[in-house]
PDB file of N, H, CA, C and O in Angstrom:
ATOM      1  N   MET A   1     -21.260  -7.744  11.897  1.00  0.00           N
ATOM      2  CA  MET A   1     -22.337  -7.492  11.124  1.00  0.00           C
ATOM      3  C   MET A   1     -22.566  -8.476  10.235  1.00  0.00           C
ATOM      4  O   MET A   1     -21.706  -9.188   9.717  1.00  0.00           O
ATOM      5  N   ALA A   2     -23.833  -8.518  10.044  1.00  0.00           N
ATOM      6  H   ALA A   2     -24.532  -7.940  10.465  1.00  0.00           H
ATOM      7  CA  ALA A   2     -24.881  -9.868   9.647  1.00  0.00           C
ATOM      8  C   ALA A   2     -24.335  -9.807   8.368  1.00  0.00           C
ATOM      9  O   ALA A   2     -23.690  -8.910   7.824  1.00  0.00           O
ATOM     10  N   GLN A   3     -24.775 -11.152   7.881  1.00  0.00           N
ATOM     11  H   GLN A   3     -25.299 -11.881   8.322  1.00  0.00           H
ATOM     12  CA  GLN A   3     -24.378 -11.268   6.329  1.00  0.00           C
ATOM     13  C   GLN A   3     -25.172 -11.055   5.829  1.00  0.00           C
ATOM     14  O   GLN A   3     -26.196 -10.923   6.499  1.00  0.00           O
ATOM     15  N   VAL A   4     -25.288 -10.843   4.091  1.00  0.00           N
ATOM     16  H   VAL A   4     -24.457 -10.951   3.546  1.00  0.00           H
ATOM     17  CA  VAL A   4     -26.531 -10.444   3.538  1.00  0.00           C
ATOM     18  C   VAL A   4     -26.815 -10.971   2.310  1.00  0.00           C
ATOM     19  O   VAL A   4     -26.309 -10.439   1.323  1.00  0.00           O
ATOM     20  N   GLU A   5     -27.521 -11.905   2.191  1.00  0.00           N
ATOM     21  H   GLU A   5     -27.932 -12.337   2.993  1.00  0.00           H
ATOM     22  CA  GLU A   5     -28.224 -12.217   0.695  1.00  0.00           C
ATOM     23  C   GLU A   5     -29.230 -11.594  -0.233  1.00  0.00           C
ATOM     24  O   GLU A   5     -30.428 -11.462   0.017  1.00  0.00           O
ATOM     25  N   ALA A   6     -28.583 -11.208  -1.380  1.00  0.00           N
ATOM     26  H   ALA A   6     -27.610 -11.315  -1.583  1.00  0.00           H
ATOM     27  CA  ALA A   6     -29.682 -11.010  -2.209  1.00  0.00           C
ATOM     28  C   ALA A   6     -30.422 -11.881  -3.038  1.00  0.00           C
ATOM     29  O   ALA A   6     -29.840 -12.791  -3.628  1.00  0.00           O
ATOM     30  N   HIS A   7     -31.472 -11.732  -3.135  1.00  0.00           N
ATOM     31  H   HIS A   7     -31.945 -10.993  -2.656  1.00  0.00           H
ATOM     32  CA  HIS A   7     -32.441 -12.541  -3.777  1.00  0.00           C
ATOM     33  C   HIS A   7     -33.584 -12.294  -5.178  1.00  0.00           C
ATOM     34  O   HIS A   7     -34.745 -11.935  -4.980  1.00  0.00           O
ATOM     35  N   ASP A   8     -33.180 -12.481  -6.188  1.00  0.00           N
ATOM     36  H   ASP A   8     -32.237 -12.773  -6.349  1.00  0.00           H
ATOM     37  CA  ASP A   8     -34.153 -11.944  -7.159  1.00  0.00           C
ATOM     38  C   ASP A   8     -35.279 -12.866  -7.327  1.00  0.00           C
ATOM     39  O   ASP A   8     -34.983 -14.036  -7.572  1.00  0.00           O
ATOM     40  N   LEU A   9     -36.590 -12.534  -7.234  1.00  0.00           N
ATOM     41  H   LEU A   9     -36.831 -11.584  -7.035  1.00  0.00           H
ATOM     42  CA  LEU A   9     -37.781 -13.802  -7.211  1.00  0.00           C
ATOM     43  C   LEU A   9     -38.834 -13.328  -8.135  1.00  0.00           C
ATOM     44  O   LEU A   9     -39.482 -12.317  -7.861  1.00  0.00           O
ATOM     45  N   GLN A  10     -38.989 -13.847  -8.962  1.00  0.00           N
ATOM     46  H   GLN A  10     -38.463 -14.667  -9.184  1.00  0.00           H
ATOM     47  CA  GLN A  10     -39.743 -13.546  -9.982  1.00  0.00           C
ATOM     48  C   GLN A  10     -41.443 -14.238  -9.441  1.00  0.00           C
ATOM     49  O   GLN A  10     -41.696 -15.342  -8.958  1.00  0.00           O
ATOM     50  N   VAL A  11     -42.261 -13.219  -9.724  1.00  0.00           N
ATOM     51  H   VAL A  11     -42.056 -12.322 -10.116  1.00  0.00           H
ATOM     52  CA  VAL A  11     -43.830 -13.238  -9.796  1.00  0.00           C
ATOM     53  C   VAL A  11     -44.546 -14.211 -10.945  1.00  0.00           C
ATOM     54  O   VAL A  11     -44.162 -14.004 -12.096  1.00  0.00           O
ATOM     55  N   LEU A  12     -45.539 -15.244 -10.751  1.00  0.00           N
ATOM     56  H   LEU A  12     -45.851 -15.413  -9.816  1.00  0.00           H
ATOM     57  CA  LEU A  12     -45.798 -15.977 -11.876  1.00  0.00           C
ATOM     58  C   LEU A  12     -47.303 -15.395 -11.953  1.00  0.00           C
ATOM     59  O   LEU A  12     -48.023 -14.891 -11.090  1.00  0.00           O
ATOM     60  N   ASP A  13     -47.482 -15.646 -13.243  1.00  0.00           N
ATOM     61  H   ASP A  13     -46.898 -16.055 -13.944  1.00  0.00           H
ATOM     62  CA  ASP A  13     -49.304 -15.105 -13.509  1.00  0.00           C
ATOM     63  C   ASP A  13     -49.819 -13.656 -13.394  1.00  0.00           C
ATOM     64  O   ASP A  13     -50.949 -13.231 -13.153  1.00  0.00           O
ATOM     65  N   LYS A  14     -48.357 -12.865 -13.700  1.00  0.00           N
ATOM     66  H   LYS A  14     -47.439 -13.210 -13.896  1.00  0.00           H
ATOM     67  CA  LYS A  14     -48.757 -11.709 -13.391  1.00  0.00           C
ATOM     68  C   LYS A  14     -49.479 -11.159 -12.243  1.00  0.00           C
ATOM     69  O   LYS A  14     -50.470 -10.473 -12.497  1.00  0.00           O
ATOM     70  N   GLY A  15     -49.148 -11.345 -11.021  1.00  0.00           N
ATOM     71  H   GLY A  15     -48.343 -11.902 -10.814  1.00  0.00           H
ATOM     72  CA  GLY A  15     -50.058 -11.240  -9.868  1.00  0.00           C
ATOM     73  C   GLY A  15     -49.802 -10.319  -9.304  1.00  0.00           C
ATOM     74  O   GLY A  15     -50.442 -10.137  -8.269  1.00  0.00           O
ATOM     75  N   ILE A  16     -48.737  -9.274  -9.700  1.00  0.00           N
ATOM     76  H   ILE A  16     -48.217  -9.422 -10.541  1.00  0.00           H
ATOM     77  CA  ILE A  16     -48.325  -8.194  -8.828  1.00  0.00           C
ATOM     78  C   ILE A  16     -49.112  -7.053  -9.914  1.00  0.00           C
ATOM     79  O   ILE A  16     -48.722  -6.872 -11.067  1.00  0.00           O
ATOM     80  N   HIS A  17     -50.132  -6.435  -9.373  1.00  0.00           N
ATOM     81  H   HIS A  17     -50.449  -6.582  -8.436  1.00  0.00           H
ATOM     82  CA  HIS A  17     -51.175  -5.912 -10.492  1.00  0.00           C
ATOM     83  C   HIS A  17     -50.988  -4.086 -10.281  1.00  0.00           C
ATOM     84  O   HIS A  17     -51.476  -3.265 -11.058  1.00  0.00           O
ATOM     85  N   CYS A  18     -50.163  -3.747  -9.037  1.00  0.00           N
ATOM     86  H   CYS A  18     -49.766  -4.414  -8.407  1.00  0.00           H
ATOM     87  CA  CYS A  18     -50.159  -2.637  -9.257  1.00  0.00           C
ATOM     88  C   CYS A  18     -49.496  -1.583  -8.472  1.00  0.00           C
ATOM     89  O   CYS A  18     -48.469  -2.178  -8.144  1.00  0.00           O
ATOM     90  N   SER A  19     -49.403  -0.316  -7.915  1.00  0.00           N
ATOM     91  H   SER A  19     -50.237   0.167  -8.181  1.00  0.00           H
ATOM     92  CA  SER A  19     -48.291   0.124  -6.804  1.00  0.00           C
ATOM     93  C   SER A  19     -49.008  -0.203  -5.307  1.00  0.00           C
ATOM     94  O   SER A  19     -48.271  -0.042  -4.334  1.00  0.00           O
ATOM     95  N   GLY A  20     -50.324  -0.629  -5.068  1.00  0.00           N
ATOM     96  H   GLY A  20     -50.922  -0.760  -5.858  1.00  0.00           H
ATOM     97  CA  GLY A  20     -50.500  -0.802  -3.862  1.00  0.00           C
ATOM     98  C   GLY A  20     -50.434  -2.478  -3.862  1.00  0.00           C
ATOM     99  O   GLY A  20     -50.866  -3.002  -2.835  1.00  0.00           O
ATOM    100  N   CYS A  21     -50.027  -3.209  -4.722  1.00  0.00           N
ATOM    101  H   CYS A  21     -49.677  -2.784  -5.557  1.00  0.00           H
ATOM    102  CA  CYS A  21     -49.492  -4.401  -4.738  1.00  0.00           C
ATOM    103  C   CYS A  21     -48.127  -4.195  -4.300  1.00  0.00           C
ATOM    104  O   CYS A  21     -47.595  -5.095  -3.651  1.00  0.00           O
ATOM    105  N   GLU A  22     -47.616  -3.349  -4.512  1.00  0.00           N
ATOM    106  H   GLU A  22     -48.049  -2.618  -5.039  1.00  0.00           H
ATOM    107  CA  GLU A  22     -45.716  -3.264  -4.554  1.00  0.00           C
ATOM    108  C   GLU A  22     -45.930  -3.027  -3.047  1.00  0.00           C
ATOM    109  O   GLU A  22     -45.444  -3.726  -2.158  1.00  0.00           O
ATOM    110  N   ALA A  23     -46.615  -2.092  -2.898  1.00  0.00           N
ATOM    111  H   ALA A  23     -47.010  -1.524  -3.620  1.00  0.00           H
ATOM    112  CA  ALA A  23     -46.587  -1.372  -1.106  1.00  0.00           C
ATOM    113  C   ALA A  23     -46.888  -2.538  -0.181  1.00  0.00           C
ATOM    114  O   ALA A  23     -46.336  -2.578   0.918  1.00  0.00           O
ATOM    115  N   ARG A  24     -47.662  -3.412  -0.532  1.00  0.00           N
ATOM    116  H   ARG A  24     -48.111  -3.380  -1.426  1.00  0.00           H
ATOM    117  CA  ARG A  24     -48.552  -4.418   0.525  1.00  0.00           C
ATOM    118  C   ARG A  24     -47.263  -5.418   0.813  1.00  0.00           C
ATOM    119  O   ARG A  24     -46.935  -5.816   1.930  1.00  0.00           O
ATOM    120  N   ILE A  25     -46.412  -5.831  -0.798  1.00  0.00           N
ATOM    121  H   ILE A  25     -46.678  -5.508  -1.706  1.00  0.00           H
ATOM    122  CA  ILE A  25     -45.522  -6.832  -0.391  1.00  0.00           C
ATOM    123  C   ILE A  25     -44.481  -6.291   0.438  1.00  0.00           C
ATOM    124  O   ILE A  25     -44.177  -6.907   1.459  1.00  0.00           O
ATOM    125  N   GLN A  26     -44.008  -5.430   0.195  1.00  0.00           N
ATOM    126  H   GLN A  26     -44.255  -4.929  -0.635  1.00  0.00           H
ATOM    127  CA  GLN A  26     -42.830  -4.431   0.726  1.00  0.00           C
ATOM    128  C   GLN A  26     -43.221  -4.316   2.177  1.00  0.00           C
ATOM    129  O   GLN A  26     -42.359  -4.783   2.922  1.00  0.00           O
ATOM    130  N   ASN A  27     -44.491  -3.726   2.905  1.00  0.00           N
ATOM    131  H   ASN A  27     -45.191  -3.347   2.300  1.00  0.00           H
ATOM    132  CA  ASN A  27     -44.846  -3.693   4.189  1.00  0.00           C
ATOM    133  C   ASN A  27     -44.721  -5.079   4.715  1.00  0.00           C
ATOM    134  O   ASN A  27     -43.895  -5.125   5.627  1.00  0.00           O
ATOM    135  N   VAL A  28     -45.311  -6.302   4.418  1.00  0.00           N
ATOM    136  H   VAL A  28     -45.982  -6.264   3.677  1.00  0.00           H
ATOM    137  CA  VAL A  28     -45.464  -7.835   4.811  1.00  0.00           C
ATOM    138  C   VAL A  28     -44.276  -7.960   5.205  1.00  0.00           C
ATOM    139  O   VAL A  28     -43.923  -8.154   6.368  1.00  0.00           O
ATOM    140  N   LEU A  29     -43.377  -7.820   3.957  1.00  0.00           N
ATOM    141  H   LEU A  29     -43.664  -7.662   3.012  1.00  0.00           H
ATOM    142  CA  LEU A  29     -42.309  -9.001   4.244  1.00  0.00           C
ATOM    143  C   LEU A  29     -41.062  -7.893   4.803  1.00  0.00           C
ATOM    144  O   LEU A  29     -40.139  -8.452   5.395  1.00  0.00           O
ATOM    145  N   SER A  30     -40.995  -6.838   4.704  1.00  0.00           N
ATOM    146  H   SER A  30     -41.745  -6.384   4.223  1.00  0.00           H
ATOM    147  CA  SER A  30     -40.132  -5.685   5.602  1.00  0.00           C
ATOM    148  C   SER A  30     -40.479  -6.320   7.127  1.00  0.00           C
ATOM    149  O   SER A  30     -39.581  -6.288   7.969  1.00  0.00           O
ATOM    150  N   LYS A  31     -41.239  -6.653   7.327  1.00  0.00           N
ATOM    151  H   LYS A  31     -41.968  -6.679   6.643  1.00  0.00           H
ATOM    152  CA  LYS A  31     -41.576  -7.126   9.049  1.00  0.00           C
ATOM    153  C   LYS A  31     -40.714  -8.675   9.423  1.00  0.00           C
ATOM    154  O   LYS A  31     -40.269  -9.070  10.501  1.00  0.00           O
ATOM    155  N   LEU A  32     -40.705  -9.226   8.260  1.00  0.00           N
ATOM    156  H   LEU A  32     -41.066  -8.905   7.384  1.00  0.00           H
ATOM    157  CA  LEU A  32     -40.381 -10.309   8.506  1.00  0.00           C
ATOM    158  C   LEU A  32     -38.790  -9.896   9.155  1.00  0.00           C
ATOM    159  O   LEU A  32     -38.184  -8.869   8.848  1.00  0.00           O
ATOM    160  N   PRO A  33     -38.128 -11.298  10.429  1.00  0.00           N
ATOM    161  CA  PRO A  33     -37.043 -10.943  11.028  1.00  0.00           C
ATOM    162  C   PRO A  33     -35.930 -11.474  10.054  1.00  0.00           C
ATOM    163  O   PRO A  33     -35.935 -12.620   9.602  1.00  0.00           O
ATOM    164  N   GLY A  34     -34.628 -10.179   9.673  1.00  0.00           N
ATOM    165  H   GLY A  34     -34.624  -9.249  10.040  1.00  0.00           H
ATOM    166  CA  GLY A  34     -33.831 -10.954   8.802  1.00  0.00           C
ATOM    167  C   GLY A  34     -33.842 -10.521   7.720  1.00  0.00           C
ATOM    168  O   GLY A  34     -32.941 -10.830   6.940  1.00  0.00           O
ATOM    169  N   ILE A  35     -35.125  -9.458   7.252  1.00  0.00           N
ATOM    170  H   ILE A  35     -35.857  -9.207   7.886  1.00  0.00           H
ATOM    171  CA  ILE A  35     -34.944  -8.792   6.010  1.00  0.00           C
ATOM    172  C   ILE A  35     -34.765  -7.385   6.318  1.00  0.00           C
ATOM    173  O   ILE A  35     -35.289  -6.532   7.035  1.00  0.00           O
ATOM    174  N   GLN A  36     -33.606  -7.509   5.305  1.00  0.00           N
ATOM    175  H   GLN A  36     -33.180  -8.202   4.723  1.00  0.00           H
ATOM    176  CA  GLN A  36     -33.155  -6.046   5.112  1.00  0.00           C
ATOM    177  C   GLN A  36     -33.645  -4.846   4.331  1.00  0.00           C
ATOM    178  O   GLN A  36     -34.116  -3.746   4.620  1.00  0.00           O
ATOM    179  N   GLU A  37     -33.271  -5.663   2.955  1.00  0.00           N
ATOM    180  H   GLU A  37     -32.888  -6.557   2.719  1.00  0.00           H
ATOM    181  CA  GLU A  37     -34.469  -4.561   2.308  1.00  0.00           C
ATOM    182  C   GLU A  37     -35.648  -5.515   1.144  1.00  0.00           C
ATOM    183  O   GLU A  37     -35.598  -6.721   0.904  1.00  0.00           O
ATOM    184  N   VAL A  38     -36.511  -4.627   0.661  1.00  0.00           N
ATOM    185  H   VAL A  38     -36.551  -3.647   0.856  1.00  0.00           H
ATOM    186  CA  VAL A  38     -37.430  -5.429  -0.057  1.00  0.00           C
ATOM    187  C   VAL A  38     -37.754  -4.174  -1.079  1.00  0.00           C
ATOM    188  O   VAL A  38     -38.037  -3.034  -0.709  1.00  0.00           O
ATOM    189  N   LYS A  39     -37.629  -4.724  -2.732  1.00  0.00           N
ATOM    190  H   LYS A  39     -37.399  -5.649  -3.032  1.00  0.00           H
ATOM    191  CA  LYS A  39     -38.462  -3.930  -3.603  1.00  0.00           C
ATOM    192  C   LYS A  39     -39.039  -5.313  -4.393  1.00  0.00           C
ATOM    193  O   LYS A  39     -38.695  -6.481  -4.575  1.00  0.00           O
ATOM    194  N   ALA A  40     -40.339  -4.238  -4.798  1.00  0.00           N
ATOM    195  H   ALA A  40     -40.619  -3.289  -4.650  1.00  0.00           H
ATOM    196  CA  ALA A  40     -41.197  -5.154  -5.456  1.00  0.00           C
ATOM    197  C   ALA A  40     -41.729  -4.203  -6.589  1.00  0.00           C
ATOM    198  O   ALA A  40     -41.932  -3.016  -6.330  1.00  0.00           O
ATOM    199  N   ASN A  41     -41.998  -4.809  -8.070  1.00  0.00           N
ATOM    200  H   ASN A  41     -41.833  -5.773  -8.280  1.00  0.00           H
ATOM    201  CA  ASN A  41     -42.158  -4.186  -9.061  1.00  0.00           C
ATOM    202  C   ASN A  41     -43.080  -4.368  -9.599  1.00  0.00           C
ATOM    203  O   ASN A  41     -42.832  -5.390 -10.238  1.00  0.00           O
ATOM    204  N   TYR A  42     -44.228  -4.026  -9.854  1.00  0.00           N
ATOM    205  H   TYR A  42     -44.430  -3.196  -9.334  1.00  0.00           H
ATOM    206  CA  TYR A  42     -45.494  -4.475 -10.725  1.00  0.00           C
ATOM    207  C   TYR A  42     -44.945  -4.703 -12.280  1.00  0.00           C
ATOM    208  O   TYR A  42     -45.320  -5.724 -12.857  1.00  0.00           O
ATOM    209  N   LYS A  43     -44.155  -3.868 -12.899  1.00  0.00           N
ATOM    210  H   LYS A  43     -43.851  -3.038 -12.430  1.00  0.00           H
ATOM    211  CA  LYS A  43     -43.820  -3.558 -14.153  1.00  0.00           C
ATOM    212  C   LYS A  43     -43.448  -4.750 -14.827  1.00  0.00           C
ATOM    213  O   LYS A  43     -43.912  -5.230 -15.861  1.00  0.00           O
ATOM    214  N   THR A  44     -42.246  -5.286 -13.846  1.00  0.00           N
ATOM    215  H   THR A  44     -41.869  -4.896 -13.005  1.00  0.00           H
ATOM    216  CA  THR A  44     -41.431  -6.535 -13.958  1.00  0.00           C
ATOM    217  C   THR A  44     -41.641  -7.675 -13.316  1.00  0.00           C
ATOM    218  O   THR A  44     -41.078  -8.734 -13.593  1.00  0.00           O
ATOM    219  N   GLN A  45     -42.441  -7.513 -12.449  1.00  0.00           N
ATOM    220  H   GLN A  45     -42.898  -6.653 -12.224  1.00  0.00           H
ATOM    221  CA  GLN A  45     -43.164  -8.846 -11.716  1.00  0.00           C
ATOM    222  C   GLN A  45     -41.874  -9.554 -11.102  1.00  0.00           C
ATOM    223  O   GLN A  45     -41.665 -10.753 -11.286  1.00  0.00           O
ATOM    224  N   ASN A  46     -41.146  -8.855 -10.469  1.00  0.00           N
ATOM    225  H   ASN A  46     -41.316  -7.881 -10.320  1.00  0.00           H
ATOM    226  CA  ASN A  46     -40.345  -8.804  -9.759  1.00  0.00           C
ATOM    227  C   ASN A  46     -40.080  -8.438  -8.304  1.00  0.00           C
ATOM    228  O   ASN A  46     -40.588  -7.391  -7.903  1.00  0.00           O
ATOM    229  N   ILE A  47     -39.415  -9.103  -7.539  1.00  0.00           N
ATOM    230  H   ILE A  47     -39.002  -9.953  -7.865  1.00  0.00           H
ATOM    231  CA  ILE A  47     -39.352  -8.980  -6.078  1.00  0.00           C
ATOM    232  C   ILE A  47     -37.610  -8.886  -5.614  1.00  0.00           C
ATOM    233  O   ILE A  47     -36.860  -9.862  -5.581  1.00  0.00           O
ATOM    234  N   LEU A  48     -37.258  -7.599  -5.311  1.00  0.00           N
ATOM    235  H   LEU A  48     -37.867  -6.806  -5.338  1.00  0.00           H
ATOM    236  CA  LEU A  48     -35.816  -8.150  -4.688  1.00  0.00           C
ATOM    237  C   LEU A  48     -35.765  -8.120  -3.113  1.00  0.00           C
ATOM    238  O   LEU A  48     -36.242  -7.259  -2.374  1.00  0.00           O
ATOM    239  N   ILE A  49     -35.050  -9.303  -2.762  1.00  0.00           N
ATOM    240  H   ILE A  49     -34.662 -10.002  -3.363  1.00  0.00           H
ATOM    241  CA  ILE A  49     -34.952  -9.121  -1.517  1.00  0.00           C
ATOM    242  C   ILE A  49     -33.706  -9.360  -0.961  1.00  0.00           C
ATOM    243  O   ILE A  49     -32.963 -10.186  -1.490  1.00  0.00           O
ATOM    244  N   ASN A  50     -33.278  -8.576   0.321  1.00  0.00           N
ATOM    245  H   ASN A  50     -33.882  -7.905   0.751  1.00  0.00           H
ATOM    246  CA  ASN A  50     -31.821  -8.397   0.839  1.00  0.00           C
ATOM    247  C   ASN A  50     -32.278  -9.038   2.294  1.00  0.00           C
ATOM    248  O   ASN A  50     -33.056  -8.438   3.035  1.00  0.00           O
ATOM    249  N   LEU A  51     -31.617 -10.524   2.669  1.00  0.00           N
ATOM    250  H   LEU A  51     -30.984 -11.012   2.067  1.00  0.00           H
ATOM    251  CA  LEU A  51     -31.894 -11.086   3.819  1.00  0.00           C
ATOM    252  C   LEU A  51     -30.685 -11.873   4.448  1.00  0.00           C
ATOM    253  O   LEU A  51     -29.902 -12.579   3.812  1.00  0.00           O
ATOM    254  N   ASP A  52     -30.661 -11.627   5.835  1.00  0.00           N
ATOM    255  H   ASP A  52     -31.297 -11.054   6.351  1.00  0.00           H
ATOM    256  CA  ASP A  52     -29.677 -12.206   6.789  1.00  0.00           C
ATOM    257  C   ASP A  52     -30.226 -13.976   6.494  1.00  0.00           C
ATOM    258  O   ASP A  52     -31.326 -14.415   6.827  1.00  0.00           O
ATOM    259  N   PRO A  53     -29.405 -14.563   5.972  1.00  0.00           N
ATOM    260  CA  PRO A  53     -29.650 -16.259   5.794  1.00  0.00           C
ATOM    261  C   PRO A  53     -29.674 -16.963   7.608  1.00  0.00           C
ATOM    262  O   PRO A  53     -30.308 -17.995   7.829  1.00  0.00           O
ATOM    263  N   GLN A  54     -29.074 -16.391   8.504  1.00  0.00           N
ATOM    264  H   GLN A  54     -28.559 -15.553   8.325  1.00  0.00           H
ATOM    265  CA  GLN A  54     -28.916 -16.806   9.636  1.00  0.00           C
ATOM    266  C   GLN A  54     -30.411 -16.483  10.577  1.00  0.00           C
ATOM    267  O   GLN A  54     -30.840 -17.060  11.576  1.00  0.00           O
ATOM    268  N   LYS A  55     -30.824 -15.617   9.995  1.00  0.00           N
ATOM    269  H   LYS A  55     -30.475 -15.147   9.184  1.00  0.00           H
ATOM    270  CA  LYS A  55     -32.399 -15.282  10.463  1.00  0.00           C
ATOM    271  C   LYS A  55     -33.846 -15.676   9.519  1.00  0.00           C
ATOM    272  O   LYS A  55     -34.999 -15.533   9.926  1.00  0.00           O
ATOM    273  N   LEU A  56     -33.495 -16.127   8.358  1.00  0.00           N
ATOM    274  H   LEU A  56     -32.558 -16.243   8.026  1.00  0.00           H
ATOM    275  CA  LEU A  56     -34.471 -16.233   7.210  1.00  0.00           C
ATOM    276  C   LEU A  56     -34.131 -16.832   6.476  1.00  0.00           C
ATOM    277  O   LEU A  56     -32.917 -16.843   6.271  1.00  0.00           O
ATOM    278  N   THR A  57     -35.096 -17.742   5.595  1.00  0.00           N
ATOM    279  H   THR A  57     -36.082 -17.733   5.761  1.00  0.00           H
ATOM    280  CA  THR A  57     -34.754 -17.951   4.328  1.00  0.00           C
ATOM    281  C   THR A  57     -35.392 -18.146   3.242  1.00  0.00           C
ATOM    282  O   THR A  57     -36.404 -18.785   3.530  1.00  0.00           O
ATOM    283  N   VAL A  58     -35.320 -17.835   1.605  1.00  0.00           N
ATOM    284  H   VAL A  58     -34.498 -17.316   1.371  1.00  0.00           H
ATOM    285  CA  VAL A  58     -35.990 -17.768   0.674  1.00  0.00           C
ATOM    286  C   VAL A  58     -37.241 -18.709   0.852  1.00  0.00           C
ATOM    287  O   VAL A  58     -38.297 -18.125   0.608  1.00  0.00           O
ATOM    288  N   LYS A  59     -37.356 -19.886   1.179  1.00  0.00           N
ATOM    289  H   LYS A  59     -36.499 -20.361   1.377  1.00  0.00           H
ATOM    290  CA  LYS A  59     -38.362 -20.707   1.427  1.00  0.00           C
ATOM    291  C   LYS A  59     -39.491 -20.132   2.577  1.00  0.00           C
ATOM    292  O   LYS A  59     -40.692 -20.213   2.319  1.00  0.00           O
ATOM    293  N   VAL A  60     -39.083 -19.632   3.673  1.00  0.00           N
ATOM    294  H   VAL A  60     -38.107 -19.567   3.882  1.00  0.00           H
ATOM    295  CA  VAL A  60     -39.912 -18.400   4.702  1.00  0.00           C
ATOM    296  C   VAL A  60     -40.410 -17.579   3.552  1.00  0.00           C
ATOM    297  O   VAL A  60     -41.528 -17.995   3.246  1.00  0.00           O
ATOM    298  N   VAL A  61     -40.075 -16.687   2.871  1.00  0.00           N
ATOM    299  H   VAL A  61     -39.168 -16.349   3.119  1.00  0.00           H
ATOM    300  CA  VAL A  61     -39.933 -15.600   2.155  1.00  0.00           C
ATOM    301  C   VAL A  61     -41.404 -15.546   1.268  1.00  0.00           C
ATOM    302  O   VAL A  61     -42.398 -14.824   1.343  1.00  0.00           O
ATOM    303  N   LYS A  62     -40.879 -17.078   0.095  1.00  0.00           N
ATOM    304  H   LYS A  62     -40.071 -17.664   0.033  1.00  0.00           H
ATOM    305  CA  LYS A  62     -41.766 -17.558  -0.782  1.00  0.00           C
ATOM    306  C   LYS A  62     -43.365 -17.875  -0.073  1.00  0.00           C
ATOM    307  O   LYS A  62     -44.510 -17.513  -0.341  1.00  0.00           O
ATOM    308  N   GLU A  63     -42.659 -18.852   1.084  1.00  0.00           N
ATOM    309  H   GLU A  63     -41.729 -19.146   1.301  1.00  0.00           H
ATOM    310  CA  GLU A  63     -44.509 -19.074   1.566  1.00  0.00           C
ATOM    311  C   GLU A  63     -45.340 -17.638   2.311  1.00  0.00           C
ATOM    312  O   GLU A  63     -46.565 -17.635   2.427  1.00  0.00           O
ATOM    313  N   LYS A  64     -44.619 -16.658   2.700  1.00  0.00           N
ATOM    314  H   LYS A  64     -43.624 -16.660   2.607  1.00  0.00           H
ATOM    315  CA  LYS A  64     -45.338 -16.042   3.153  1.00  0.00           C
ATOM    316  C   LYS A  64     -45.810 -15.120   2.033  1.00  0.00           C
ATOM    317  O   LYS A  64     -46.658 -14.291   2.364  1.00  0.00           O
ATOM    318  N   LEU A  65     -45.417 -15.125   0.799  1.00  0.00           N
ATOM    319  H   LEU A  65     -44.728 -15.798   0.530  1.00  0.00           H
ATOM    320  CA  LEU A  65     -45.733 -14.563  -0.159  1.00  0.00           C
ATOM    321  C   LEU A  65     -46.827 -15.226  -0.827  1.00  0.00           C
ATOM    322  O   LEU A  65     -47.676 -14.509  -1.357  1.00  0.00           O
ATOM    323  N   GLU A  66     -46.944 -16.506  -0.886  1.00  0.00           N
ATOM    324  H   GLU A  66     -46.254 -17.088  -0.456  1.00  0.00           H
ATOM    325  CA  GLU A  66     -48.031 -17.656  -1.047  1.00  0.00           C
ATOM    326  C   GLU A  66     -49.083 -17.177  -0.444  1.00  0.00           C
ATOM    327  O   GLU A  66     -50.174 -17.129  -1.012  1.00  0.00           O
ATOM    328  N   GLU A  67     -48.845 -16.662   1.075  1.00  0.00           N
ATOM    329  H   GLU A  67     -47.959 -16.701   1.537  1.00  0.00           H
ATOM    330  CA  GLU A  67     -50.259 -16.332   1.607  1.00  0.00           C
ATOM    331  C   GLU A  67     -50.862 -15.009   1.508  1.00  0.00           C
ATOM    332  O   GLU A  67     -51.824 -14.567   2.136  1.00  0.00           O
ATOM    333  N   LEU A  68     -50.233 -14.517   0.727  1.00  0.00           N
ATOM    334  H   LEU A  68     -49.451 -14.876   0.217  1.00  0.00           H
ATOM    335  CA  LEU A  68     -50.622 -12.992   0.426  1.00  0.00           C
ATOM    336  C   LEU A  68     -51.222 -13.571  -1.120  1.00  0.00           C
ATOM    337  O   LEU A  68     -51.831 -12.767  -1.826  1.00  0.00           O
ATOM    338  N   GLY A  69     -51.068 -14.639  -1.480  1.00  0.00           N
ATOM    339  H   GLY A  69     -50.573 -15.292  -0.907  1.00  0.00           H
ATOM    340  CA  GLY A  69     -51.669 -14.575  -3.161  1.00  0.00           C
ATOM    341  C   GLY A  69     -50.641 -14.532  -4.075  1.00  0.00           C
ATOM    342  O   GLY A  69     -51.063 -14.547  -5.232  1.00  0.00           O
ATOM    343  N   TYR A  70     -49.211 -14.475  -3.952  1.00  0.00           N
ATOM    344  H   TYR A  70     -48.868 -14.463  -3.013  1.00  0.00           H
ATOM    345  CA  TYR A  70     -48.169 -14.342  -4.984  1.00  0.00           C
ATOM    346  C   TYR A  70     -47.638 -15.625  -5.298  1.00  0.00           C
ATOM    347  O   TYR A  70     -47.269 -16.303  -4.340  1.00  0.00           O
ATOM    348  N   ARG A  71     -47.517 -16.121  -6.504  1.00  0.00           N
ATOM    349  H   ARG A  71     -47.817 -15.570  -7.283  1.00  0.00           H
ATOM    350  CA  ARG A  71     -46.461 -17.273  -6.439  1.00  0.00           C
ATOM    351  C   ARG A  71     -45.421 -16.658  -7.671  1.00  0.00           C
ATOM    352  O   ARG A  71     -45.556 -16.048  -8.732  1.00  0.00           O
ATOM    353  N   THR A  72     -44.365 -17.181  -6.887  1.00  0.00           N
ATOM    354  H   THR A  72     -44.255 -17.676  -6.025  1.00  0.00           H
ATOM    355  CA  THR A  72     -43.228 -17.328  -7.478  1.00  0.00           C
ATOM    356  C   THR A  72     -41.904 -18.513  -8.022  1.00  0.00           C
ATOM    357  O   THR A  72     -41.869 -19.653  -7.558  1.00  0.00           O
ATOM    358  N   GLU A  73     -41.046 -18.092  -8.887  1.00  0.00           N
ATOM    359  H   GLU A  73     -41.074 -17.166  -9.263  1.00  0.00           H
ATOM    360  CA  GLU A  73     -40.707 -19.253  -9.595  1.00  0.00           C
ATOM    361  C   GLU A  73     -39.613 -19.896  -8.280  1.00  0.00           C
ATOM    362  O   GLU A  73     -39.032 -20.970  -8.431  1.00  0.00           O
TER     363      GLU A  73
END
């Protein structure tokens, strides 16, 4: 069974504006190998991810978010 790590990423500058932004983030990140679960929330500017650290790092997730225009702490 794959090991899973939970990470809570805070988006800076109120970058997640609406439920469409949530869906975009969830759609793109869920396609990354190693992502088990993604939940974005525009009200809290928070993205919760569960990932397999053997397949993916938080750094790669943050880089993908940057490509989409979202900066995280």
